All heavy atoms as TSV, in Angstrom:
chain	resi	resn	atom	element	x	y	z
A	1	MET	N	N	67.056	73.817	122.410
A	1	MET	CA	C	68.103	74.074	121.436
A	1	MET	C	C	69.379	73.424	121.948
A	1	MET	O	O	69.797	73.643	123.066
A	1	MET	CB	C	68.258	75.576	121.290
A	1	MET	CG	C	69.387	75.993	120.438
A	1	MET	SD	S	69.183	77.751	120.125
A	1	MET	CE	C	70.835	78.253	120.294
A	2	SER	N	N	69.988	72.623	121.186
A	2	SER	CA	C	71.226	71.991	121.606
A	2	SER	C	C	72.413	72.904	121.315
A	2	SER	O	O	72.359	73.774	120.465
A	2	SER	CB	C	71.408	70.638	120.928
A	2	SER	OG	O	71.156	70.724	119.573
A	3	PHE	N	N	73.455	72.684	122.083
A	3	PHE	CA	C	74.656	73.510	121.965
A	3	PHE	C	C	75.452	73.099	120.739
A	3	PHE	O	O	75.650	71.929	120.481
A	3	PHE	CB	C	75.519	73.346	123.213
A	3	PHE	CG	C	76.799	74.115	123.138
A	3	PHE	CD1	C	76.815	75.473	123.391
A	3	PHE	CD2	C	77.981	73.494	122.804
A	3	PHE	CE1	C	77.989	76.192	123.320
A	3	PHE	CE2	C	79.163	74.202	122.737
A	3	PHE	CZ	C	79.159	75.555	122.998
A	4	LYS	N	N	75.877	74.088	119.978
A	4	LYS	CA	C	76.736	73.837	118.825
A	4	LYS	C	C	77.835	74.887	118.836
A	4	LYS	O	O	77.562	76.094	118.851
A	4	LYS	CB	C	75.939	73.931	117.523
A	4	LYS	CG	C	76.780	73.629	116.299
A	4	LYS	CD	C	75.952	73.677	115.037
A	4	LYS	CE	C	76.845	73.410	113.840
A	4	LYS	NZ	N	76.145	73.591	112.585
A	5	GLU	N	N	79.066	74.439	118.881
A	5	GLU	CA	C	80.197	75.355	118.913
A	5	GLU	C	C	80.257	76.171	117.627
A	5	GLU	O	O	80.036	75.660	116.534
A	5	GLU	CB	C	81.495	74.565	119.088
A	5	GLU	CG	C	82.685	75.456	119.298
A	5	GLU	CD	C	83.950	74.659	119.595
A	5	GLU	OE1	O	83.871	73.429	119.718
A	5	GLU	OE2	O	84.995	75.287	119.697
A	6	ASN	N	N	80.538	77.450	117.767
A	6	ASN	CA	C	80.624	78.346	116.621
A	6	ASN	C	C	82.031	78.929	116.591
A	6	ASN	O	O	82.345	79.816	117.384
A	6	ASN	CB	C	79.582	79.463	116.739
A	6	ASN	CG	C	79.564	80.353	115.542
A	6	ASN	OD1	O	80.274	80.141	114.577
A	6	ASN	ND2	N	78.748	81.385	115.599
A	7	PRO	N	N	82.884	78.474	115.691
A	7	PRO	CA	C	84.277	78.916	115.685
A	7	PRO	C	C	84.497	80.321	115.129
A	7	PRO	O	O	85.582	80.854	115.194
A	7	PRO	CB	C	84.979	77.884	114.807
A	7	PRO	CG	C	83.917	77.423	113.878
A	7	PRO	CD	C	82.626	77.462	114.671
A	8	CYS	N	N	83.475	80.923	114.576
A	8	CYS	CA	C	83.658	82.265	114.016
A	8	CYS	C	C	82.507	83.171	114.426
A	8	CYS	O	O	81.418	82.715	114.725
A	8	CYS	CB	C	83.769	82.222	112.496
A	8	CYS	SG	S	82.314	81.554	111.693
A	9	GLN	N	N	82.806	84.443	114.447
A	9	GLN	CA	C	81.790	85.437	114.790
A	9	GLN	C	C	80.928	85.698	113.565
A	9	GLN	O	O	81.439	86.052	112.518
A	9	GLN	CB	C	82.471	86.733	115.233
A	9	GLN	CG	C	81.523	87.790	115.705
A	9	GLN	CD	C	80.830	87.450	117.004
A	9	GLN	OE1	O	81.349	86.690	117.795
A	9	GLN	NE2	N	79.668	87.993	117.219
A	10	GLN	N	N	79.632	85.507	113.708
A	10	GLN	CA	C	78.727	85.712	112.590
A	10	GLN	C	C	77.838	86.913	112.869
A	10	GLN	O	O	77.349	87.095	113.971
A	10	GLN	CB	C	77.853	84.488	112.375
A	10	GLN	CG	C	78.637	83.264	111.981
A	10	GLN	CD	C	77.733	82.060	111.801
A	10	GLN	OE1	O	76.589	82.080	112.187
A	10	GLN	NE2	N	78.268	81.021	111.208
A	11	LEU	N	N	77.621	87.713	111.859
A	11	LEU	CA	C	76.733	88.854	111.980
A	11	LEU	C	C	75.439	88.569	111.240
A	11	LEU	O	O	75.452	88.011	110.145
A	11	LEU	CB	C	77.377	90.112	111.392
A	11	LEU	CG	C	78.597	90.646	112.106
A	11	LEU	CD1	C	79.171	91.839	111.344
A	11	LEU	CD2	C	78.271	91.047	113.523
A	12	SER	N	N	74.358	88.968	111.843
A	12	SER	CA	C	73.055	88.831	111.215
A	12	SER	C	C	72.838	89.987	110.250
A	12	SER	O	O	73.387	91.076	110.433
A	12	SER	CB	C	71.975	88.842	112.297
A	12	SER	OG	O	70.709	89.034	111.738
A	13	ILE	N	N	72.025	89.773	109.264
A	13	ILE	CA	C	71.692	90.863	108.351
A	13	ILE	C	C	70.932	91.956	109.103
A	13	ILE	O	O	70.917	93.109	108.697
A	13	ILE	CB	C	70.885	90.345	107.136
A	13	ILE	CG1	C	70.822	91.408	106.064
A	13	ILE	CG2	C	69.498	89.918	107.562
A	13	ILE	CD1	C	70.475	90.889	104.712
A	14	ASN	N	N	70.345	91.603	110.223
A	14	ASN	CA	C	69.620	92.558	111.061
A	14	ASN	C	C	70.497	93.108	112.187
A	14	ASN	O	O	69.977	93.703	113.127
A	14	ASN	CB	C	68.372	91.900	111.656
A	14	ASN	CG	C	67.399	91.466	110.588
A	14	ASN	OD1	O	67.240	92.135	109.575
A	14	ASN	ND2	N	66.755	90.338	110.794
A	15	ASP	N	N	71.780	92.900	112.122
A	15	ASP	CA	C	72.692	93.354	113.165
A	15	ASP	C	C	72.579	94.869	113.343
A	15	ASP	O	O	72.550	95.618	112.370
A	15	ASP	CB	C	74.132	92.981	112.794
A	15	ASP	CG	C	75.071	93.145	113.963
A	15	ASP	OD1	O	75.481	94.284	114.208
A	15	ASP	OD2	O	75.359	92.146	114.635
A	16	SER	N	N	72.520	95.315	114.578
A	16	SER	CA	C	72.319	96.738	114.856
A	16	SER	C	C	73.501	97.602	114.412
A	16	SER	O	O	73.349	98.805	114.205
A	16	SER	CB	C	72.052	96.949	116.344
A	16	SER	OG	O	73.132	96.463	117.111
A	17	PHE	N	N	74.681	97.011	114.246
A	17	PHE	CA	C	75.852	97.764	113.788
A	17	PHE	C	C	75.594	98.399	112.428
A	17	PHE	O	O	75.997	99.520	112.167
A	17	PHE	CB	C	77.077	96.849	113.725
A	17	PHE	CG	C	78.341	97.548	113.296
A	17	PHE	CD1	C	79.061	98.329	114.185
A	17	PHE	CD2	C	78.812	97.419	112.000
A	17	PHE	CE1	C	80.221	98.971	113.794
A	17	PHE	CE2	C	79.972	98.057	111.594
A	17	PHE	CZ	C	80.679	98.837	112.502
A	18	TYR	N	N	74.905	97.683	111.561
A	18	TYR	CA	C	74.651	98.189	110.218
A	18	TYR	C	C	73.614	99.309	110.190
A	18	TYR	O	O	73.514	100.035	109.221
A	18	TYR	CB	C	74.240	97.055	109.288
A	18	TYR	CG	C	75.348	96.062	109.081
A	18	TYR	CD1	C	75.241	94.761	109.537
A	18	TYR	CD2	C	76.522	96.447	108.460
A	18	TYR	CE1	C	76.274	93.853	109.354
A	18	TYR	CE2	C	77.563	95.545	108.276
A	18	TYR	CZ	C	77.427	94.261	108.732
A	18	TYR	OH	O	78.447	93.380	108.564
A	19	GLY	N	N	72.866	99.448	111.269
A	19	GLY	CA	C	71.888	100.515	111.355
A	19	GLY	C	C	72.480	101.826	111.858
A	19	GLY	O	O	71.802	102.852	111.880
A	20	LEU	N	N	73.751	101.800	112.254
A	20	LEU	CA	C	74.403	103.002	112.762
A	20	LEU	C	C	74.872	103.900	111.624
A	20	LEU	O	O	75.156	103.426	110.533
A	20	LEU	CB	C	75.623	102.618	113.619
A	20	LEU	CG	C	75.365	101.750	114.846
A	20	LEU	CD1	C	76.686	101.385	115.513
A	20	LEU	CD2	C	74.451	102.447	115.826
A	21	THR	N	N	74.972	105.171	111.930
A	21	THR	CA	C	75.538	106.099	110.949
A	21	THR	C	C	77.038	105.859	110.866
A	21	THR	O	O	77.626	105.203	111.734
A	21	THR	CB	C	75.285	107.552	111.367
A	21	THR	OG1	O	75.992	107.803	112.581
A	21	THR	CG2	C	73.799	107.841	111.545
A	22	ALA	N	N	77.679	106.393	109.843
A	22	ALA	CA	C	79.135	106.249	109.693
A	22	ALA	C	C	79.851	106.831	110.915
A	22	ALA	O	O	80.831	106.256	111.399
A	22	ALA	CB	C	79.603	106.931	108.422
A	23	ARG	N	N	79.352	107.940	111.419
A	23	ARG	CA	C	79.951	108.571	112.605
A	23	ARG	C	C	79.826	107.669	113.830
A	23	ARG	O	O	80.772	107.511	114.601
A	23	ARG	CB	C	79.263	109.908	112.862
A	23	ARG	CG	C	79.809	110.640	114.041
A	23	ARG	CD	C	79.106	111.976	114.205
A	23	ARG	NE	N	79.622	112.660	115.370
A	23	ARG	CZ	C	78.936	113.479	116.114
A	23	ARG	NH1	N	77.698	113.772	115.792
A	23	ARG	NH2	N	79.476	114.042	117.156
A	24	GLU	N	N	78.658	107.063	114.013
A	24	GLU	CA	C	78.430	106.168	115.144
A	24	GLU	C	C	79.291	104.908	115.023
A	24	GLU	O	O	79.835	104.418	116.021
A	24	GLU	CB	C	76.953	105.803	115.230
A	24	GLU	CG	C	76.068	106.955	115.638
A	24	GLU	CD	C	74.594	106.651	115.484
A	24	GLU	OE1	O	74.213	105.857	114.578
A	24	GLU	OE2	O	73.804	107.223	116.248
A	25	GLN	N	N	79.423	104.378	113.812
A	25	GLN	CA	C	80.266	103.199	113.603
A	25	GLN	C	C	81.717	103.511	113.942
A	25	GLN	O	O	82.395	102.705	114.572
A	25	GLN	CB	C	80.150	102.704	112.162
A	25	GLN	CG	C	78.835	102.032	111.848
A	25	GLN	CD	C	78.765	101.531	110.416
A	25	GLN	OE1	O	79.744	101.546	109.685
A	25	GLN	NE2	N	77.582	101.090	110.003
A	26	LYS	N	N	82.185	104.680	113.529
A	26	LYS	CA	C	83.565	105.081	113.807
A	26	LYS	C	C	83.787	105.216	115.311
A	26	LYS	O	O	84.804	104.754	115.841
A	26	LYS	CB	C	83.869	106.403	113.105
A	26	LYS	CG	C	85.291	106.852	113.218
A	26	LYS	CD	C	85.518	108.134	112.421
A	26	LYS	CE	C	86.950	108.610	112.577
A	26	LYS	NZ	N	87.183	109.857	111.827
A	27	ALA	N	N	82.840	105.824	116.012
A	27	ALA	CA	C	82.948	105.972	117.469
A	27	ALA	C	C	82.962	104.614	118.149
A	27	ALA	O	O	83.734	104.384	119.092
A	27	ALA	CB	C	81.795	106.819	117.994
A	28	LEU	N	N	82.134	103.706	117.669
A	28	LEU	CA	C	82.095	102.356	118.242
A	28	LEU	C	C	83.409	101.624	118.006
A	28	LEU	O	O	83.922	100.955	118.905
A	28	LEU	CB	C	80.924	101.574	117.641
A	28	LEU	CG	C	80.685	100.175	118.193
A	28	LEU	CD1	C	80.408	100.222	119.686
A	28	LEU	CD2	C	79.542	99.510	117.455
A	29	GLU	N	N	83.959	101.752	116.822
A	29	GLU	CA	C	85.230	101.095	116.491
A	29	GLU	C	C	86.374	101.590	117.379
A	29	GLU	O	O	87.309	100.857	117.662
A	29	GLU	CB	C	85.585	101.330	115.023
A	29	GLU	CG	C	84.694	100.608	114.044
A	29	GLU	CD	C	84.966	99.111	113.958
A	29	GLU	OE1	O	86.105	98.693	114.217
A	29	GLU	OE2	O	84.025	98.373	113.633
A	30	LYS	N	N	86.297	102.843	117.828
A	30	LYS	CA	C	87.359	103.421	118.659
A	30	LYS	C	C	87.098	103.248	120.154
A	30	LYS	O	O	87.925	103.646	120.964
A	30	LYS	CB	C	87.518	104.910	118.340
A	30	LYS	CG	C	88.078	105.168	116.973
A	30	LYS	CD	C	88.305	106.634	116.749
A	30	LYS	CE	C	88.992	106.872	115.412
A	30	LYS	NZ	N	89.354	108.271	115.220
A	31	SER	N	N	85.981	102.655	120.527
A	31	SER	CA	C	85.621	102.520	121.940
A	31	SER	C	C	86.152	101.207	122.523
A	31	SER	O	O	86.692	100.361	121.814
A	31	SER	CB	C	84.106	102.582	122.093
A	31	SER	OG	O	83.515	101.361	121.691
A	32	TRP	N	N	85.936	101.048	123.831
A	32	TRP	CA	C	86.347	99.826	124.519
A	32	TRP	C	C	85.581	98.619	123.985
A	32	TRP	O	O	86.041	97.484	124.089
A	32	TRP	CB	C	86.117	99.957	126.027
A	32	TRP	CG	C	84.656	100.164	126.373
A	32	TRP	CD1	C	84.005	101.349	126.530
A	32	TRP	CD2	C	83.674	99.140	126.564
A	32	TRP	NE1	N	82.677	101.138	126.808
A	32	TRP	CE2	C	82.451	99.790	126.838
A	32	TRP	CE3	C	83.694	97.759	126.538
A	32	TRP	CZ2	C	81.274	99.093	127.083
A	32	TRP	CZ3	C	82.509	97.073	126.783
A	32	TRP	CH2	C	81.323	97.740	127.048
A	33	ALA	N	N	84.404	98.838	123.409
A	33	ALA	CA	C	83.584	97.729	122.929
A	33	ALA	C	C	84.280	96.938	121.829
A	33	ALA	O	O	84.129	95.712	121.735
A	33	ALA	CB	C	82.237	98.250	122.437
A	34	LYS	N	N	85.038	97.612	120.988
A	34	LYS	CA	C	85.776	96.943	119.902
A	34	LYS	C	C	86.811	95.981	120.479
A	34	LYS	O	O	86.904	94.826	120.068
A	34	LYS	CB	C	86.440	97.996	119.010
A	34	LYS	CG	C	87.399	97.443	117.988
A	34	LYS	CD	C	86.687	96.898	116.792
A	34	LYS	CE	C	87.692	96.627	115.690
A	34	LYS	NZ	N	87.478	95.371	115.041
A	35	VAL	N	N	87.579	96.459	121.443
A	35	VAL	CA	C	88.596	95.614	122.091
A	35	VAL	C	C	87.923	94.448	122.809
A	35	VAL	O	O	88.377	93.304	122.737
A	35	VAL	CB	C	89.443	96.434	123.081
A	35	VAL	CG1	C	90.428	95.553	123.821
A	35	VAL	CG2	C	90.167	97.550	122.351
A	36	PHE	N	N	86.821	94.738	123.495
A	36	PHE	CA	C	86.099	93.699	124.218
A	36	PHE	C	C	85.621	92.613	123.264
A	36	PHE	O	O	85.787	91.423	123.517
A	36	PHE	CB	C	84.911	94.320	124.957
A	36	PHE	CG	C	84.319	93.435	126.012
A	36	PHE	CD1	C	84.829	93.424	127.286
A	36	PHE	CD2	C	83.236	92.616	125.716
A	36	PHE	CE1	C	84.283	92.610	128.264
A	36	PHE	CE2	C	82.681	91.803	126.682
A	36	PHE	CZ	C	83.208	91.804	127.964
A	37	ALA	N	N	85.041	93.018	122.141
A	37	ALA	CA	C	84.528	92.059	121.160
A	37	ALA	C	C	85.645	91.263	120.504
A	37	ALA	O	O	85.486	90.076	120.223
A	37	ALA	CB	C	83.711	92.786	120.095
A	38	ASP	N	N	86.790	91.904	120.273
A	38	ASP	CA	C	87.901	91.235	119.592
A	38	ASP	C	C	88.760	90.382	120.520
A	38	ASP	O	O	89.335	89.386	120.093
A	38	ASP	CB	C	88.804	92.268	118.905
A	38	ASP	CG	C	88.123	92.931	117.720
A	38	ASP	OD1	O	87.093	92.411	117.242
A	38	ASP	OD2	O	88.623	93.979	117.279
A	39	GLU	N	N	88.856	90.785	121.792
A	39	GLU	CA	C	89.766	90.100	122.711
A	39	GLU	C	C	89.059	89.214	123.741
A	39	GLU	O	O	89.505	88.110	124.017
A	39	GLU	CB	C	90.627	91.135	123.459
A	39	GLU	CG	C	91.429	92.038	122.553
A	39	GLU	CD	C	92.548	91.315	121.827
A	39	GLU	OE1	O	93.084	90.340	122.372
A	39	GLU	OE2	O	92.879	91.736	120.700
A	40	VAL	N	N	87.979	89.702	124.316
A	40	VAL	CA	C	87.331	88.978	125.414
A	40	VAL	C	C	86.385	87.899	124.914
A	40	VAL	O	O	86.481	86.741	125.339
A	40	VAL	CB	C	86.592	89.962	126.345
A	40	VAL	CG1	C	85.844	89.211	127.442
A	40	VAL	CG2	C	87.584	90.948	126.962
A	41	PHE	N	N	85.462	88.251	124.035
A	41	PHE	CA	C	84.501	87.258	123.562
A	41	PHE	C	C	85.165	86.023	122.952
A	41	PHE	O	O	84.760	84.895	123.260
A	41	PHE	CB	C	83.509	87.867	122.579
A	41	PHE	CG	C	82.413	88.673	123.241
A	41	PHE	CD1	C	81.889	89.778	122.613
A	41	PHE	CD2	C	81.901	88.332	124.477
A	41	PHE	CE1	C	80.888	90.528	123.196
A	41	PHE	CE2	C	80.903	89.070	125.080
A	41	PHE	CZ	C	80.392	90.170	124.436
A	42	PRO	N	N	86.177	86.166	122.097
A	42	PRO	CA	C	86.807	84.959	121.542
A	42	PRO	C	C	87.527	84.105	122.592
A	42	PRO	O	O	87.719	82.911	122.389
A	42	PRO	CB	C	87.822	85.507	120.537
A	42	PRO	CG	C	87.317	86.854	120.185
A	42	PRO	CD	C	86.666	87.377	121.432
A	43	ALA	N	N	87.889	84.701	123.713
A	43	ALA	CA	C	88.607	83.959	124.759
A	43	ALA	C	C	87.668	83.151	125.651
A	43	ALA	O	O	88.126	82.323	126.440
A	43	ALA	CB	C	89.428	84.925	125.609
A	44	ILE	N	N	86.373	83.361	125.531
A	44	ILE	CA	C	85.408	82.630	126.354
A	44	ILE	C	C	85.269	81.211	125.827
A	44	ILE	O	O	84.983	80.997	124.650
A	44	ILE	CB	C	84.039	83.339	126.354
A	44	ILE	CG1	C	84.170	84.716	127.000
A	44	ILE	CG2	C	83.000	82.485	127.079
A	44	ILE	CD1	C	82.919	85.564	126.894
A	45	ASP	N	N	85.480	80.247	126.728
A	45	ASP	CA	C	85.344	78.833	126.360
A	45	ASP	C	C	83.862	78.464	126.409
A	45	ASP	O	O	83.319	78.179	127.472
A	45	ASP	CB	C	86.145	77.957	127.313
A	45	ASP	CG	C	86.080	76.486	126.977
A	45	ASP	OD1	O	85.551	76.136	125.898
A	45	ASP	OD2	O	86.565	75.678	127.795
A	46	GLU	N	N	83.210	78.480	125.272
A	46	GLU	CA	C	81.769	78.239	125.213
A	46	GLU	C	C	81.402	76.804	125.552
A	46	GLU	O	O	80.258	76.531	125.921
A	46	GLU	CB	C	81.233	78.616	123.835
A	46	GLU	CG	C	81.323	80.096	123.563
A	46	GLU	CD	C	80.769	80.484	122.201
A	46	GLU	OE1	O	80.299	79.594	121.470
A	46	GLU	OE2	O	80.815	81.679	121.888
A	47	LYS	N	N	82.332	75.884	125.442
A	47	LYS	CA	C	82.041	74.488	125.774
A	47	LYS	C	C	81.635	74.341	127.238
A	47	LYS	O	O	80.860	73.456	127.579
A	47	LYS	CB	C	83.254	73.607	125.482
A	47	LYS	CG	C	83.545	73.464	124.017
A	47	LYS	CD	C	84.776	72.608	123.798
A	47	LYS	CE	C	85.172	72.627	122.341
A	47	LYS	NZ	N	86.451	71.967	122.114
A	48	ARG	N	N	82.131	75.224	128.099
A	48	ARG	CA	C	81.781	75.167	129.516
A	48	ARG	C	C	80.295	75.405	129.734
A	48	ARG	O	O	79.726	74.982	130.738
A	48	ARG	CB	C	82.577	76.212	130.295
A	48	ARG	CG	C	84.067	75.959	130.279
A	48	ARG	CD	C	84.804	77.016	131.033
A	48	ARG	NE	N	84.385	76.981	132.429
A	48	ARG	CZ	C	84.637	77.945	133.305
A	48	ARG	NH1	N	85.281	79.018	132.937
A	48	ARG	NH2	N	84.233	77.839	134.545
A	49	PHE	N	N	79.649	76.082	128.806
A	49	PHE	CA	C	78.244	76.415	128.945
A	49	PHE	C	C	77.330	75.436	128.224
A	49	PHE	O	O	76.115	75.587	128.254
A	49	PHE	CB	C	77.996	77.837	128.425
A	49	PHE	CG	C	78.784	78.874	129.172
A	49	PHE	CD1	C	79.981	79.350	128.665
A	49	PHE	CD2	C	78.345	79.349	130.392
A	49	PHE	CE1	C	80.718	80.295	129.351
A	49	PHE	CE2	C	79.068	80.295	131.096
A	49	PHE	CZ	C	80.260	80.760	130.576
A	50	SER	N	N	77.886	74.439	127.585
A	50	SER	CA	C	77.082	73.490	126.803
A	50	SER	C	C	76.097	72.723	127.674
A	50	SER	O	O	75.046	72.304	127.186
A	50	SER	CB	C	77.983	72.530	126.034
A	50	SER	OG	O	78.719	71.722	126.927
A	51	VAL	N	N	76.394	72.560	128.960
A	51	VAL	CA	C	75.478	71.841	129.856
A	51	VAL	C	C	74.178	72.607	130.067
A	51	VAL	O	O	73.186	72.042	130.527
A	51	VAL	CB	C	76.139	71.558	131.214
A	51	VAL	CG1	C	77.347	70.647	131.039
A	51	VAL	CG2	C	76.534	72.843	131.909
A	52	LEU	N	N	74.158	73.876	129.736
A	52	LEU	CA	C	72.953	74.691	129.899
A	52	LEU	C	C	71.959	74.497	128.763
A	52	LEU	O	O	70.834	74.978	128.840
A	52	LEU	CB	C	73.337	76.180	129.992
A	52	LEU	CG	C	74.270	76.548	131.140
A	52	LEU	CD1	C	74.674	78.001	131.023
A	52	LEU	CD2	C	73.619	76.268	132.472
A	53	TYR	N	N	72.361	73.822	127.707
A	53	TYR	CA	C	71.513	73.611	126.540
A	53	TYR	C	C	71.036	72.182	126.484
A	53	TYR	O	O	71.778	71.245	126.756
A	53	TYR	CB	C	72.293	73.933	125.255
A	53	TYR	CG	C	72.680	75.379	125.168
A	53	TYR	CD1	C	73.894	75.832	125.683
A	53	TYR	CD2	C	71.839	76.290	124.575
A	53	TYR	CE1	C	74.241	77.166	125.616
A	53	TYR	CE2	C	72.185	77.635	124.495
A	53	TYR	CZ	C	73.367	78.065	125.019
A	53	TYR	OH	O	73.716	79.370	124.953
A	54	GLY	N	N	69.774	71.980	126.128
A	54	GLY	CA	C	69.218	70.655	126.000
A	54	GLY	C	C	69.221	70.205	124.551
A	54	GLY	O	O	69.527	70.976	123.636
A	55	ASN	N	N	68.851	68.960	124.337
A	55	ASN	CA	C	68.799	68.421	122.975
A	55	ASN	C	C	67.420	68.585	122.345
A	55	ASN	O	O	67.247	68.364	121.161
A	55	ASN	CB	C	69.191	66.944	122.974
A	55	ASN	CG	C	70.661	66.784	123.260
A	55	ASN	OD1	O	71.459	67.622	122.891
A	55	ASN	ND2	N	71.016	65.693	123.943
A	56	ASP	N	N	66.429	68.943	123.156
A	56	ASP	CA	C	65.064	69.103	122.649
A	56	ASP	C	C	64.899	70.498	122.037
A	56	ASP	O	O	65.495	71.463	122.496
A	56	ASP	CB	C	64.046	68.949	123.781
A	56	ASP	CG	C	64.107	67.568	124.399
A	56	ASP	OD1	O	64.509	66.616	123.694
A	56	ASP	OD2	O	63.778	67.435	125.589
A	57	ALA	N	N	64.056	70.569	121.032
A	57	ALA	CA	C	63.751	71.858	120.411
A	57	ALA	C	C	62.957	72.706	121.397
A	57	ALA	O	O	62.102	72.202	122.135
A	57	ALA	CB	C	62.956	71.654	119.132
A	58	SER	N	N	63.248	73.972	121.445
A	58	SER	CA	C	62.495	74.861	122.347
A	58	SER	C	C	61.222	75.329	121.654
A	58	SER	O	O	61.101	75.315	120.441
A	58	SER	CB	C	63.354	76.055	122.754
A	58	SER	OG	O	63.742	76.787	121.622
A	59	HIS	N	N	60.278	75.753	122.446
A	59	HIS	CA	C	58.978	76.176	121.908
A	59	HIS	C	C	58.765	77.622	122.177
A	59	HIS	O	O	59.095	78.220	123.072
A	59	HIS	CB	C	57.845	75.369	122.494
A	59	HIS	CG	C	57.979	73.894	122.236
A	59	HIS	ND1	N	57.669	73.339	121.021
A	59	HIS	CD2	C	58.436	72.900	123.011
A	59	HIS	CE1	C	57.904	72.040	121.086
A	59	HIS	NE2	N	58.371	71.757	122.276
């Protein structure tokens, strides 16, 4: 799989967040995980990791 920069956070239709109850979603939104996802993940320079990906399709 070759590296392709993704400028936005995409959620899958199978994302586990949607399987949570309203109470669980609210608790998650108020936890450190929300800040981590909003502040830390976007700050990671993914281009630095592009050397780990090849151009050949994986099997």
